[in-house]
Residue, then its C-alpha position, 0 to 999 in steps of 0.5 A: x735323279x728324279x723320274x721327271x728330270x730323267x724324262x726331261x733329259x731324254x727329251x733334250x737328248x732327242x732334240x739334240x740328236x735331231x738337230x745333229x741329223x739336220x746339220x749333217x743333211x745340210x751338208x758340210x760347211x752349211x748351217x741347217x736352216x731354222x725350222x719355219x714356224x707353222x701357221x696356226x691355221x691355213x686360210x682357205x681360198x675365197x669361195x668367189x675364186x672357185x667357179x660356180x656350177x649349177x646342178x639341175x636335177x631331173x631324177x633317174x637312177x642317180x637319184x634312185x634307191x634300192x631295198x638293199x645294197x645287193x639291188x643294183x638293177x632292181x630299185x626305184x628311180x628318182x627318190x633322192x632330191x638334189x639337196x641330199x644328193x649334193x650334201x652327200x658329196x662334200x668333195x664337190x666343194x673342193x672343185x667348185x661352188x655348187x648349187x642345186x635346183x630340182x627341175x623334175x623328179x622322174x624316171x627318164x623313160x617318161x621324158x616328153x617333148x615338154x620336158x625337153x623344152x622346159x629343161x633346155x630353156x632353164x639351161x639357156x637362162x642359166x648359161x646367160x648368167x655371168x655368175x654361172x660358169x658351168x651347168x650339170x644335169x643329172x638324168x636317168x640313163x634311158x633317154x639321157x643321150x637324147x636329152x644331151x643331144x637336144x641341149x647341144x643343138x639348142x642352147x647357145x653358149x660356150x660354157x660347159x654343160x655336162x649331162x650325167x647319170x648312173x647305172x646303179x642307185x646310190x644304195x647299191x654296192x659299187x654305186x657309180x653315181x657319186x664319182x660320175x657326178x664329181x667328174x661332171x662337176x669337174x668338167x663343167x667347172x673347167x676352163x679347158x672344156x669351154x667351147x666344146x659343147x655338151x658332154x656326157x660324163x659317165x664311167x670316167x669318160x667324157x663323150x660328146x652328146x652327139x655321138x654317145x649312146x646307151x649300149x648296155x643296160x646293166x653295167x657301168x660302162x653303158x655309154x659308148x661312142x662309135x667314134x670314141x670319147x673326147x677324153x677322160x677324167x682321172x682324179x679330177x683332172x681332164x685329159x682330152x684326146x679329140x674335139x667334136x667337129x659337128x655343129x653344136x651350141x653357139x654354132x647351131x642354127x637352132x635356138x631354144x629361146x625361140x622354140x615353143x613347141x615341137x612337131x610330132x615325129x615318130x619311129x617305126x622299127x623294121x623286122x622280119x615280116x614287118x607290116x605297114x600297120x604302124x606307118x599307116x596309123x602314125x600318118x593318120x595320127x598326125x605324124x609330121x615325120x617318120x624315122x624308119x629304123x631299117x635293117x642294115x644300111x637303113x634297108x626298107x622291106x619291099x612291102x614297106x616301100x609303097x606305104x612310105x611313099x604314100x606317107x610322103x605324098x601326104x606330106x609326112x617326111x620320111x627319114x631312113x635310119x638303121x637299127x644297127x648301132x654302128x656305121x651309117x646310112x648311105x644316101x641312095x643306097x638300098x633305096x633311091x632317096x632322091x627319087x622318093x624325096x626321102x632323107x637319110x640319118x647318116x650315123x645318127x641312131x633313130x632316137x637322135x634322128x627324131x630329135x634333129x628332125x623335130x627341130x628342123x621341122x619346127x623351123x620349116x625346113x625342106x627335105x633338102x635342108x633337113x638332109x644338109x642338117x644331118x650331114x652338119x649336125 
């Protein structure tokens, strides 16, 4: 017998053996079902069936690059444009139809009020488009929480908005930006995130913009909320554990569509032996409000009380916050806020208290109205 014949017989024997196994697996008295013919190609879902997510890029570490893979903390921020950022993540196409737009290309410590206004206005415009289902903002981490809170107060929409950054540049070992961005798109594209406001999606967690803050400056688990995350993203699926109860987005009385400028609001930091130099200079420089980042429960040193009272007498609003990262400031504790016509920031950190105060004063709010806003937002 030729070699070719022997090879053919071997194939036939193998095929018969496989057929016998299939018959036994089917069970006694049951004929094995014929194998279905596999289609030549599998048709992909039409692109129109996927949600459309717009990525607005502003720079930051997530668009940064270091000199070597060992540089996780030493690098240049805001180097990679949004088109290259998205092109490096083909996995995004499995989640949504993703398009990108470069709004800024800066490190976030350089964000100004004008940047906040321009970004929020663009987010608002996109949120009104019927063909946009969600929005992602890539952002440097230094002021990311402030920007996210500003968006949550000023953009009227129920569409998910996710603000995302990274603690390590994409060139570093164990860079976190790629997964953070994929998770942000996953949240922005999902129906179960609708109506929950603005999120910060970092380190697998979904945090509400109001509560989250940058608590660590050199590790990937940098963003924390003292009240806990809303949920997590695991392998592209959202797991929710709580919902935000403070006013945001559609429930907000602030609307970016009618805001063209923000008043000057500054922060004074308390410390041992603090002097009134900064308060006096800021009042002279035109500050409409001063957020006092006090010690403990928003405590004010004895030598600072009179300068702050004088500032209030000149029309500058005084907000008592705390430099302590967790807890909240109690009204009329430590200082007689009612008597001095001061406001307390509740659980908002000084930098976020500044955001809310700017928006309130832009509306012409009184100190009584501002205090109400701190309870509600």
